[in-house]
C-alpha positions in Angstrom: -13.2 -0.2 -6.0 -16.6 -0.4 -7.7 -19.2 2.1 -8.8 -22.7 0.8 -8.0 -24.7 3.8 -9.3 -23.2 6.3 -11.7 -26.1 8.7 -11.2 -25.2 9.1 -7.5 -21.6 10.2 -8.4 -19.2 9.8 -5.5 -22.0 8.5 -3.2 -22.3 5.4 -5.3 -18.7 4.3 -5.1 -17.8 1.4 -2.9 -14.6 -0.4 -2.0 -14.7 -4.2 -2.2 -12.3 -7.0 -1.1 -11.7 -9.2 -4.1 -10.3 -12.6 -3.0 -7.8 -14.7 -4.9 -9.6 -17.6 -6.6 -12.9 -15.8 -7.3 -14.2 -16.7 -10.8 -13.2 -14.1 -13.3 -10.3 -12.7 -11.3 -7.0 -13.4 -12.9 -3.5 -12.2 -12.0 -1.5 -11.5 -15.1 2.2 -12.2 -15.8 5.0 -10.3 -14.1 5.7 -7.0 -15.8 9.3 -6.3 -17.1 9.8 -2.8 -15.7 12.4 -0.1 -16.2 13.0 0.4 -12.4 12.0 -0.9 -9.0 12.7 -4.3 -10.3 13.0 -5.7 -6.8 9.3 -5.3 -6.4 7.1 -7.5 -8.6 4.2 -5.9 -10.5 1.3 -7.8 -12.1 -1.8 -6.8 -14.0 -5.0 -7.7 -12.2 -7.8 -8.6 -14.6 -11.5 -8.8 -13.7 -14.2 -10.4 -16.0 -17.7 -10.4 -14.5 -16.4 -11.0 -11.0 -19.2 -11.4 -8.5 -18.3 -10.1 -5.1 -20.6 -10.6 -2.1 -21.9 -7.6 -0.1 -20.0 -9.0 2.9 -16.8 -8.0 1.2 -17.7 -4.3 1.1 -15.5 -2.1 3.3 -17.6 0.4 5.3 -21.0 1.7 4.5 -22.5 2.2 1.0 -20.7 5.1 -0.7 -17.7 5.0 1.6 -15.4 3.9 -1.2 -14.5 7.3 -2.7 -13.6 8.8 0.6 -11.6 5.7 1.5 -9.7 5.8 -1.8 -8.9 9.5 -1.6 -7.6 9.2 2.0 -5.6 6.1 1.0 -4.0 8.0 -1.9 -3.2 11.1 0.3 -1.6 8.9 2.9 0.2 6.9 0.3 1.7 10.0 -1.2 3.6 10.6 2.0 5.1 7.1 1.6 6.1 7.7 -2.0 7.6 11.1 -1.1 9.6 9.3 1.5 10.7 6.7 -1.0 11.8 9.4 -3.4 13.7 11.2 -0.6 15.5 7.9 0.2 16.5 7.4 -3.4 17.7 11.0 -3.7 19.7 10.7 -0.5 21.3 7.5 -1.5 22.3 8.9 -4.9 23.7 12.0 -3.2 25.8 10.0 -0.8 27.3 7.9 -3.6 28.0 11.1 -5.6 29.8 12.7 -2.7 31.9 9.6 -2.0 32.9 9.2 -5.6 33.7 12.9 -6.1 36.3 12.6 -3.2 37.9 9.6 -4.7 38.0 10.4 -8.4 40.8 12.8 -9.5 41.0 15.0 -12.5 43.7 17.6 -13.3 45.6 16.6 -10.2 42.9 16.9 -7.6 39.6 15.3 -6.5 36.7 16.3 -8.7 34.9 17.5 -5.6 37.3 20.4 -5.4 36.3 21.5 -8.9 33.6 24.2 -8.6 31.4 22.5 -11.3 31.1 19.4 -9.2 30.9 21.2 -5.9 28.0 23.3 -7.1 26.1 20.2 -8.2 26.6 18.7 -4.8 25.5 21.9 -3.1 22.2 22.0 -5.1 21.6 18.4 -4.5 22.0 18.8 -0.7 19.8 21.8 -0.5 17.0 20.3 -2.5 17.1 17.0 -0.6 16.9 18.9 2.7 13.9 20.9 1.4 12.2 17.6 0.3 12.9 16.1 3.8 11.2 19.0 5.5 8.1 18.7 3.3 7.9 15.0 4.0 8.2 15.6 7.8 5.5 18.3 7.6 3.0 16.1 5.8 3.7 13.2 8.1 3.3 15.4 11.2 0.0 16.7 10.0 -1.3 13.2 9.4 -0.1 12.1 12.9 -2.0 15.1 14.4 -5.2 14.1 12.5 -5.1 17.4 10.7 -5.8 18.0 7.0 -2.7 16.8 5.1 -4.0 16.5 1.5 -2.2 19.5 0.1 1.0 18.8 2.2 1.2 15.2 1.0 0.8 16.3 -2.6 3.5 19.0 -2.2 5.8 16.5 -0.5 5.2 13.9 -3.2 5.6 16.4 -6.1 8.8 18.0 -4.9 10.5 14.9 -3.5 9.9 12.9 -6.6 11.3 15.6 -8.9 14.3 16.1 -6.6 14.8 12.3 -6.8 14.8 12.4 -10.6 17.1 15.4 -10.8 19.5 14.2 -8.1 19.9 10.7 -9.6 20.6 12.1 -13.0 23.2 14.4 -11.6 24.7 11.6 -9.6 25.2 9.6 -12.8 26.8 12.8 -14.3 29.2 13.1 -11.4 30.3 9.5 -11.9 30.9 10.2 -15.6 31.2 7.0 -17.7 31.1 4.8 -14.5 27.6 6.2 -13.8 26.3 4.2 -16.7 27.8 1.0 -15.3 25.7 -1.2 -13.1 28.6 -1.8 -10.7 28.4 1.8 -9.4 24.7 1.6 -8.5 23.6 5.1 -9.4 22.1 4.0 -12.8 19.7 1.8 -10.8 18.7 4.7 -8.6 18.0 6.8 -11.7 15.7 4.1 -13.0 14.0 3.7 -9.7 13.5 7.5 -9.3 11.2 7.8 -12.3 8.3 5.8 -10.9 8.0 8.2 -7.9 6.8 10.9 -10.4 4.1 8.5 -11.7 2.4 6.3 -9.1 0.1 7.4 -6.3 -0.8 10.2 -8.7 1.5 11.8 -11.4 3.3 15.1 -10.8 0.6 16.6 -13.0 -2.1 15.3 -10.7 -0.3 16.7 -7.7 -0.2 20.1 -9.3 -4.0 19.9 -9.8 -4.6 19.0 -6.2 -2.3 21.8 -4.9 -3.7 24.3 -7.4 -7.3 23.6 -6.3 -6.4 23.9 -2.6 -4.7 27.2 -3.2 -7.6 28.6 -5.2 -10.1 27.3 -2.6 -8.3 29.3 0.1 -8.3 32.4 -2.1 
């Protein structure tokens, strides 16, 4: 995305297709990340890159609207990703709690663990409904900006909380790669960051609420 005229504000922002091989466009080395290590991440560097007008998407000034709608739609995808991570961690925690015994019975029968699982299940279901609502609004071509931010904010925080608790349910084994939950905990964190941080989602939601008032 490029800004052609700062004085025009949003009207001067365009979206351009930058092609591999263009002079000044360099793909950086693969990043060594905390989580989502199955997905490669590279820095894209631009130095005086000249992009022809033919590579512009849409009319002049279309870029800002395009970027905002892409972000809003993408947030539904990230919310769904967070929901999947949380659901996976929950399933592993439930299964382990039924196998692991302490004081003569499965730890799932101890109230401390059962309450954790109850909270996890409730929050995951709430996140699922928020994701479905945002997706439905988008499919119906209705305004889904606030709904997608709510889904992304809540689902990502549920993912982080659920994966941390899943590690706790596993005890020492939760810290071992063999039991997988430690990976889910690392993967969950990025859902609170990309496509707009949790702080940004609260700004979007807050502005929407105040605008209605």
